[in-house]
N, C-alpha and C positions, 0 to 999 in steps of 0.2 A: 244474238241475231243483229247484224249491222243495220244501221238506220239510213234512210235516204237523206241526202243533202241537196236540197233544191238550190239552183243557182241564185247568187245574190249580186252579181254584176251583169251589166248588159252584154259584155263579151261572153260570159258563161251562158247567158240565156240564148244568145244566137247559136253558140256551139251546141247546146242541148237540142235545139230545134233542127239545126242542119244535120247533126249526126243521125237523127232519126229519119229525116227525109232522104238523105243521100247514101244511106246504107246499101252497098252493092249486093249484099247477100239477099236482099229482098227487092231487087229491081222489078220483079213481077208484083204488081199491086195486089194480086189475088192472095199473095202469101204474107202480106203485112201483118205484124202483130198488133196493129191498131186499125181503127176504122178508116175506110177510104174517105168518108165525109170529113173526119178530123184532118186527114192529110191535106185535102183540098183547102180547108179553112186556113191551115198553117201556111200552105204555099201562097195563098193570097195575102196573108198577114205579114209574112217575114220580110219581103222587100220594102214594105211601108215602114216597118219598125227600123230596119237598117238605114233607110233614107232619113228618118226622123233623127236618129243618133248622129248621122253625118252632119245634118243641118245644125244640130245643137252644138256639136264640136266646132263647126265653122263660126257660129255666132259667138262662142266663147273666145275663140282665137282672135276674132276681129275686136272684141271688147278688150282683150288683154293688150293687143297692139296699140289701140287707141288710149288705153289707160296710161301708158308710158308718156305719150304726148300730152295727155291731159294733165298728168302730174307736173310735168315741166312747165306747161303754160300757166298752171295754177301758181306754181312757185314764183314765176316771173311777174305775173300780174300782182301778186301780193307784195313783191319787192318794190315794184315801180309805184304802186299806189301809196304804200307806206312811206317810201322815200320822198315822194312829191309832198305829202303832208308834213313830213319832217322839215323839208326845205322851206315850206310855207311858214312854219313856226319860227324857223331861224330868221327868215326875212322880216317877220313881224318883230322878233326880238331885237334885230338890228335897227329897227325904226324905218325900214324901207317900205313897209306896208303898215297900215293901221289895223288894229285887232278886229275891227268890223269886217275886214276882208274875209274872215272865217265864215261869216254868215252866208256868203255866196255858195259855200260847199255844204250847207246844212249843219254847221257846227256853231255852238255858242261862241260869241266873240271872246269870252274869257277862258274858254276851255282849251288847255294846251295838250291834253292827252290825245293820243292817237285812238281812233275807233277800233273796235274789234274786227279783225280780218280773218277769223278762224274758219268760218264756214263758207261754202260756195255762195250762199245767199248774201253773206256779208260782202264778199268781193263784188258780186253783181250790183248790189245796192250802192256801195261806196265808189266803185269805179264809175258808175253812171253819174253820181253826184259830183265827183271831182272833175270829170270831163265837162259836164254842163256848167258847173260853177266857175271854172276857169274861163270858159268862153264868155259867160255872162259878165264876169268881173272885168275882163279886158275890153269887152265891147262897150261897157258902160263907164269907162274912165276910172276903174277901180285900181289903177296902178299898172306897172310893167308886168309882163308875163313871168311866170316862175320857170327857171331853167335848172338843168342838172337834177332831175330829168325834166325835159320839156313835156308839155301836155301831149304833143304829137307822139312821143315815145310811150307815154302812159296809155294813150288811146290804142296804139298798135298792139301792145301787150294785153290790154284789156279785151280787145276784139278777138285776139287769138284765143284767150281763155274762154270767152263767151261762146265762140264757135265750138271749141273742144268740149265744153260743158254740155252743149246741146247734142253734140255727136255722142258723147258718153251716155247721156240719158237714152238716146235712141238705141244704142248698142245694148244697154242694159235691158230695155224693154224687149228687144228682139231675142236676147239670150233667155230672158224669163219665159217668153212665149214658147220658144223651142224646147226649153226644159220641161215646161208643163205638158207639151205634146208628147215628149218622150216618156214622162211619168204616166200618162194615160195609156200609151202603148205598153209600157212596162207591166202594168196591171193585167192587160190582156195576155201578154207573153206568159206571165206566171200562171194564169188560168189554163192556157193551152198546155204548158209543160206539165202541170199537175194532172190534167186529164190524160195527156199522152202517157205519162209514166204509170198512171193507174191502169190504163188499158194494156200496156206492155206487160206489167206484172201479172195482170189477170190472164193474159194469153199464155204465159208460161207457168201458171200456178199449179198445173197438174204434174209438172216434173218433180219427182221425189227427191232427187239429189239437190240439196240446197245450194251447193257451190256451182253446179252446172246451171241451175235456175238463175243464180245471181249473175253469172258470166253472160248468159244470153241477154239479160236485161241491160247489163253494162255495155254490151255490143251496140245497143240502140241509144246510148247516151246517159243512162241512169248512173248516178254517182252514189256509192255506198260508203259509209264511214264506220269503221270498226271501233267499238268501245275499248277501253284499256283492258288488255289481257284476252280479248275476244278471239283474236287470230290464233293464239296459243291454245285456247280451249278447243277451237275447231280442229286444229291439228291433232290434239290428243284424242279427240272423239273419233277422227278418221283412222288414226292408228289403232285405236281399240277395236273398231269395226273390222279393220283389216286382219288383226290377230284372231278375232272371233271367227272369221270366215275360214281361217286355216285350221282351226281346231277340228279334230275328228269327232264325229258323233255316232 
């Protein structure tokens, strides 16, 4: 006996529900192989489920588009911040600025190592420190501005990253919210499909011919999977029955 395979993708769930609802053979609701009450519930549910799936896909698409911009802005912000601090160290090494200049940026005056810029929080923290530190140092007579890159270029790339970071967070939240909504509807869809298929099978349960019974159910969207060798066994059984009917008694 083949077993039922319930849908495991959203497209398959929608197909299962629509196949049962839109079956032309039973356009007359009085002849439905499942209850009218269930049909009405599915008709109300299905558009909301499809809308939730569409919204979730749109949210993911927007997140993916922004991700590419976000990755590029992150790369540039990291590049400009690290280059600025390297040039600062070179300027100090040449004697053009005193080591104490590092303290304006939140760095120990004897620390020549570059800070970690691996995470987004690192970039947000050190970008803000570098911009504020350069402005404070030049305003308080701490020496000439650092160039190649200038703080203006650092600030432009930092602000681009900061904005892209905020947008990415928002897109991630929207995507997560839409995915959670789809997951909730998905559970309802599975319950409706299970009830639907149970009612359809019960409606045709009195048909003696297993193959005809299965075909009737499949016509309304049920999916059956044969185990290995099961189809051949059914064929042999059918052939044996056919031969038996031909025998004279």
